[in-house]
C-alpha positions in Angstrom: 152.4 -34.2 -11.6 152.2 -30.4 -12.0 149.0 -29.0 -13.6 148.8 -25.5 -15.0 145.4 -23.9 -14.6 144.7 -20.9 -16.7 142.2 -18.5 -15.1 141.5 -18.0 -11.4 137.7 -17.8 -11.5 135.6 -20.3 -9.4 136.2 -23.1 -11.9 139.9 -22.5 -11.9 140.1 -22.4 -8.1 138.0 -25.4 -7.9 140.3 -27.3 -10.4 143.3 -26.4 -8.3 141.5 -27.5 -5.1 140.7 -30.8 -6.4 143.9 -31.4 -8.1 145.7 -31.0 -4.7 143.2 -33.1 -3.0 144.2 -35.8 -5.4 147.9 -35.4 -4.8 148.9 -33.1 -7.7 150.8 -29.8 -7.7 148.4 -27.0 -9.1 149.5 -23.4 -10.3 146.9 -20.9 -11.1 147.8 -18.1 -13.5 145.3 -15.3 -13.4 145.4 -11.9 -15.4 143.6 -9.9 -12.8 145.2 -8.9 -9.5 142.7 -10.9 -7.6 141.2 -14.4 -8.1 137.6 -15.0 -8.4 136.6 -13.7 -11.8 133.1 -12.1 -11.9 132.4 -13.8 -8.5 134.4 -11.1 -6.7 133.3 -8.3 -4.3 134.7 -5.0 -3.8 134.8 -2.4 -0.9 133.3 0.9 -1.7 132.3 3.9 0.4 131.9 1.7 3.5 130.0 -1.0 1.5 130.7 -4.4 0.0 129.3 -4.8 -3.5 129.4 -7.7 -5.9 130.4 -7.0 -9.5 127.0 -8.5 -10.4 124.3 -10.3 -8.7 125.1 -13.8 -7.3 123.1 -16.4 -5.5 124.0 -19.8 -4.4 121.8 -23.0 -4.8 122.8 -26.4 -5.7 121.2 -29.9 -6.1 124.6 -31.5 -5.6 125.3 -32.5 -2.0 129.1 -32.3 -2.0 129.0 -28.8 -3.4 126.5 -27.6 -0.7 128.6 -29.2 1.9 131.8 -27.4 0.7 130.0 -24.1 0.6 128.6 -24.6 4.2 132.0 -25.7 5.5 133.7 -22.7 4.0 131.3 -20.1 5.0 130.4 -21.4 8.5 128.7 -18.8 10.5 128.9 -16.4 7.8 126.3 -18.1 5.7 122.9 -16.5 5.2 119.7 -17.9 4.0 117.9 -15.2 2.0 114.4 -15.0 0.4 114.3 -14.6 -3.3 112.0 -12.0 -4.7 112.1 -11.1 -8.6 109.9 -8.9 -10.5 109.8 -7.5 -14.1 109.4 -4.0 -14.9 107.4 -3.5 -18.3 106.0 -0.4 -19.8 102.6 -1.4 -18.2 104.2 -1.7 -14.7 105.7 -4.5 -12.5 104.7 -8.2 -13.0 106.3 -11.2 -10.9 108.8 -13.5 -12.1 108.8 -16.5 -12.6 105.3 -16.1 -14.3 102.3 -16.6 -11.9 98.8 -17.3 -13.0 97.2 -14.6 -11.2 99.5 -12.1 -12.7 98.8 -13.5 -16.2 95.1 -13.1 -15.4 95.6 -9.3 -14.7 96.9 -8.6 -18.3 93.4 -7.4 -19.4 90.7 -9.4 -21.3 92.0 -8.9 -24.8 95.6 -10.0 -23.7 94.4 -12.9 -21.8 92.3 -14.2 -24.7 95.2 -13.7 -27.1 97.6 -15.6 -24.4 95.1 -18.5 -24.4 94.6 -18.6 -28.2 98.2 -18.5 -28.9 99.1 -21.2 -26.3 96.4 -23.6 -27.4 97.3 -23.0 -31.2 100.9 -23.5 -30.5 100.2 -26.8 -28.6 98.2 -28.1 -31.6 100.6 -27.0 -34.2 103.5 -28.8 -32.1 101.3 -31.9 -32.0 100.7 -32.1 -35.6 104.1 -30.8 -37.0 106.4 -31.5 -34.0 108.2 -28.8 -32.2 110.6 -26.6 -33.9 113.8 -26.6 -31.7 116.3 -24.2 -33.4 116.2 -20.9 -31.5 115.5 -19.3 -28.2 112.4 -17.9 -29.7 111.2 -21.5 -30.6 111.9 -22.4 -27.0 109.6 -19.9 -25.6 106.9 -20.1 -28.2 106.7 -23.8 -27.7 106.2 -23.5 -24.0 104.1 -20.4 -23.7 102.7 -19.3 -27.1 103.7 -16.2 -28.9 102.1 -13.5 -26.6 103.2 -14.8 -23.3 106.7 -15.7 -24.7 107.0 -12.0 -25.8 105.8 -10.6 -22.5 108.3 -12.6 -20.4 111.2 -13.5 -22.6 111.2 -11.8 -26.0 111.5 -8.3 -25.4 114.1 -8.8 -22.4 116.4 -11.1 -24.4 116.3 -8.9 -27.5 117.4 -6.0 -25.1 120.3 -7.9 -23.3 121.8 -9.7 -26.2 121.4 -7.1 -28.8 120.1 -9.6 -31.3 116.7 -11.2 -32.0 116.0 -14.2 -30.0 115.4 -16.1 -33.3 119.2 -15.8 -33.7 119.9 -17.4 -30.1 120.4 -20.9 -29.8 117.5 -23.2 -28.5 119.9 -24.8 -26.0 120.4 -21.5 -24.2 116.8 -21.7 -22.9 117.6 -25.1 -21.5 120.8 -23.7 -19.9 119.2 -20.7 -18.1 115.7 -21.3 -17.5 115.4 -24.8 -15.7 112.0 -26.4 -16.1 110.0 -23.3 -17.0 106.8 -23.9 -18.9 103.2 -23.3 -18.6 102.5 -26.7 -16.9 105.1 -26.0 -14.2 103.6 -22.5 -13.6 100.4 -23.9 -12.9 101.7 -26.8 -10.7 103.7 -24.3 -8.8 100.7 -22.2 -8.1 98.8 -25.2 -6.9 101.6 -26.6 -4.8 102.0 -29.7 -6.7 105.3 -31.5 -7.2 108.9 -30.4 -6.6 109.7 -27.0 -8.1 112.4 -26.6 -10.7 115.3 -24.4 -10.1 113.7 -21.4 -11.7 110.9 -21.3 -8.9 113.3 -21.2 -6.0 112.1 -19.0 -3.2 115.4 -19.0 -1.0 119.0 -19.2 -1.7 122.3 -19.1 0.2 124.5 -15.9 0.2 127.8 -15.1 2.1 127.4 -12.5 4.8 130.0 -10.3 3.4 129.5 -10.6 -0.3 130.0 -13.4 -2.9 133.6 -12.4 -3.0 134.2 -13.6 0.6 133.4 -17.2 -0.5 135.6 -16.9 -3.5 138.5 -15.7 -1.2 138.0 -18.5 1.3 137.9 -21.1 -1.4 141.2 -19.7 -2.9 142.8 -19.9 0.5 142.2 -23.7 0.4 144.5 -23.9 -2.5 148.0 -24.4 -1.0 149.9 -24.2 -4.4 151.4 -21.1 -6.2 148.6 -18.6 -7.2 150.1 -16.0 -9.8 147.8 -13.2 -10.0 148.2 -10.1 -12.1 149.9 -11.9 -14.9 148.2 -12.7 -18.2 149.1 -15.9 -20.0 150.5 -15.0 -23.5 151.8 -18.2 -25.0 150.9 -21.9 -24.4 153.6 -24.1 -25.9 153.5 -27.7 -26.1 157.0 -29.4 -25.8 156.8 -33.1 -26.3 154.3 -34.4 -23.7 154.9 -31.3 -21.5 153.6 -27.7 -21.6 155.3 -24.3 -21.0 153.1 -21.4 -20.2 154.7 -17.9 -20.9 152.9 -15.2 -18.9 153.7 -11.6 -18.1 155.7 -12.5 -15.0 157.5 -15.4 -16.3 157.3 -19.0 -17.7 155.8 -22.0 -16.0 156.6 -25.6 -17.0 153.9 -28.2 -16.3 152.7 -31.8 -17.0 149.1 -30.9 -17.8 146.9 -27.9 -18.6 143.5 -27.1 -17.5 142.1 -23.9 -19.0 139.1 -21.7 -17.9 139.9 -18.8 -20.1 138.2 -17.8 -23.2 138.6 -20.6 -25.7 139.2 -18.1 -28.6 141.9 -16.5 -26.6 143.6 -19.8 -25.8 143.5 -21.0 -29.4 145.5 -17.7 -30.2 148.1 -18.5 -27.6 148.8 -22.0 -28.9 152.3 -22.7 -30.0 154.1 -26.1 -30.8 151.0 -27.6 -32.3 149.1 -27.2 -35.7 145.7 -25.7 -35.2 143.4 -26.7 -38.1 141.6 -24.1 -40.0 138.1 -25.3 -39.1 139.2 -24.8 -35.2 140.6 -21.3 -36.1 137.3 -20.4 -37.9 135.1 -21.7 -35.1 137.1 -19.7 -32.5 136.8 -16.6 -34.6 133.1 -17.0 -34.6 132.4 -17.0 -31.0 130.6 -13.9 -29.8 130.1 -12.3 -26.3 128.1 -9.7 -24.6 129.8 -7.1 -22.3 128.2 -5.6 -19.1 128.4 -2.2 -17.4 127.6 -2.2 -13.7 126.6 1.2 -12.4 126.4 1.2 -8.6 124.3 4.0 -7.0 124.6 4.7 -3.3 121.5 6.4 -2.0 120.5 7.7 1.3 117.7 5.4 2.3 117.7 2.2 4.2 115.9 0.3 1.6 114.0 0.9 -1.6 112.2 -2.5 -2.3 112.2 -6.1 -1.2 113.4 -7.4 -4.6 116.4 -9.4 -5.1 116.2 -8.8 -8.8 114.3 -6.4 -11.1 114.4 -7.1 -14.7 113.8 -4.0 -16.9 112.0 -5.2 -20.0 111.1 -1.7 -21.2 113.1 -1.1 -24.3 113.2 2.6 -23.9 115.4 2.3 -20.7 119.0 1.4 -21.0 119.0 -0.3 -17.6 118.3 -4.2 -17.9 118.3 -5.3 -14.4 118.5 -3.8 -10.9 119.6 -5.4 -7.7 119.8 -4.1 -4.2 122.9 -5.6 -2.3 121.2 -5.1 1.0 118.7 -7.6 0.0 121.4 -10.2 -0.4 123.0 -9.3 2.9 122.2 -6.4 5.4 125.8 -6.7 6.6 127.1 -5.3 3.1 125.7 -1.8 3.4 125.5 0.5 6.4 122.1 1.5 8.1 120.3 4.4 6.5 122.0 3.7 3.0 121.6 1.2 0.3 123.3 0.4 -3.0 121.4 0.0 -6.2 123.3 -1.8 -9.0 122.0 -1.1 -12.3 123.2 -3.6 -15.1 123.5 -2.5 -18.9 124.2 -5.0 -21.4 126.5 -3.3 -24.2 129.4 -4.0 -26.2 132.3 -1.7 -27.2 131.3 0.7 -29.9 127.7 0.6 -28.8 126.2 3.8 -27.2 126.1 2.8 -23.7 129.6 1.4 -23.7 130.9 4.7 -25.0 129.1 7.0 -22.6 131.3 8.5 -19.8 130.9 7.3 -16.2 129.1 10.6 -15.3 126.7 10.1 -18.2 126.1 6.5 -17.2 125.4 7.4 -13.6 123.0 10.3 -14.6 121.2 8.0 -16.9 120.7 5.2 -14.4 119.7 7.7 -11.7 116.9 9.1 -14.0 115.7 5.6 -14.6 115.7 4.4 -11.2 114.0 7.6 -10.0 111.3 7.2 -12.6 110.6 3.5 -11.9 111.6 2.8 -8.3 112.7 5.5 -6.0 111.2 8.7 -7.0 112.7 12.2 -6.6 112.9 12.7 -3.0 115.7 9.9 -2.2 119.2 11.5 -2.2 121.8 10.0 -4.5 125.1 10.2 -2.6 127.7 8.9 -5.2 128.0 6.6 -8.2 130.4 4.0 -9.5 130.9 2.5 -12.9 132.5 -0.7 -13.6 132.7 -2.0 -17.2 133.4 -5.6 -17.6 134.1 -6.7 -21.3 132.9 -10.1 -22.7 131.0 -11.0 -19.4 128.6 -13.5 -21.0 129.1 -16.1 -23.9 126.5 -15.1 -26.7 125.1 -18.4 -27.6 123.9 -17.8 -31.2 122.4 -20.5 -33.3 125.2 -23.0 -34.4 127.4 -22.2 -31.4 127.1 -25.9 -30.1 128.8 -27.1 -33.2 131.5 -24.4 -32.9 132.3 -25.1 -29.1 132.4 -28.9 -29.8 134.9 -28.4 -32.6 137.1 -26.3 -30.3 136.8 -28.6 -27.3 137.4 -31.8 -29.2 140.5 -30.3 -30.7 141.9 -29.0 -27.4 141.3 -32.6 -25.8 143.1 -34.0 -28.7 146.3 -32.1 -27.8 145.9 -32.7 -24.0 144.1 -29.5 -22.8 140.9 -29.6 -20.8 138.9 -26.5 -21.2 136.2 -25.7 -18.7 134.1 -23.1 -16.6 132.0 -20.4 -18.0 134.4 -19.1 -20.7 136.3 -22.5 -21.1 132.9 -24.2 -22.1 131.2 -21.2 -23.4 128.5 -22.1 -21.2 126.5 -19.8 -18.9 127.3 -21.2 -15.6 126.1 -20.4 -12.0 128.4 -20.5 -9.0 127.8 -24.2 -8.2 128.2 -25.3 -11.9 131.6 -23.7 -12.1 132.8 -25.7 -9.0 131.6 -28.9 -10.4 133.3 -28.3 -13.7 136.6 -27.5 -12.1 136.3 -30.9 -10.3 135.2 -32.7 -13.4 138.1 -31.2 -15.5 140.6 -32.7 -12.8 139.0 -36.1 -13.3 139.3 -36.0 -17.1 142.8 -34.7 -16.9 144.3 -36.4 -14.0 
């Protein structure tokens, strides 16, 4: 049986790999010239840099085994250190009791009062579970929620967290609440994923794993060819792409669901499905890579910039993921900006973005004496699904319809779910189990 796989990110590669393991023929169609999606790396000025920060950790044994087998000696175990930059200075993330106690007497009293009040309110009235704001306030109270989550999510998503789905908090911040913060500080119990202190990382960038994984797929990989039509012909499928036409028995899609709905032919798409697809929203990213003449500037894996006056939302140092990615005496800082086309940061020139990010990291991290050698800007449209309130119903409407006509939609974009690397690999295999 031949299966067409739309999209060659990690979920698509995983689907092809597992389809072949089960004795089927798999063909990947990918619009970019290289497979991997956002889990790719690029070579630049003697450095290897990821599009954005990646770390690998999983609770699933077969996924960890696969990762270790593919990477072999090129697998590193790295320490995780994350901090938040606020207008008041740096604080650790995830939250730590000792950091909370340094907030000042008035703030500490307000944190305690808000937390106790919220717990009493939840006990009497029940927890409100509609938005990301509800998710944070239920767990931490209004003040601590705002310090750690409110202003940052407002900055990265471009909307107030009261408009973002409650489920998004469950997706992205595993097991984080005041109880677990205290248990972690006391060394009690098993730490949730959010509290991990170590992670796996490929010696030569996240993209080196993706490339090795893609090589395990023996079938045809059609890269640099965007799918434009997905036609149902009886119980078969015909995929028209920029380089030709592919006939297949089954289809697994990892591309954006709204794009897929717009490509369908030979089926009648209900109005409610068209409406749901049209209401899906995304957030785009700008990656500004700065090569500076210094061996290292911090020990952080991630620094989250909560300060609303700064355009930078997150800074990573590639060398802290792997020292083999950047030559000695130099380091690469990646400033990530969340912005959609039409918004001011997106419309800025590369030169303006590099200058802006340089000013911000000098003011907050490296000072004025470190020499900036060169900068590079990558704009990546529709990087993240924007999980607004009501999105769950829209996604279910679309996925139910696609399954009814014989298409399994999976992966980050195909499920409209903010996945990690291991999630995407798991979803690819599950799609094969459902479809074949």
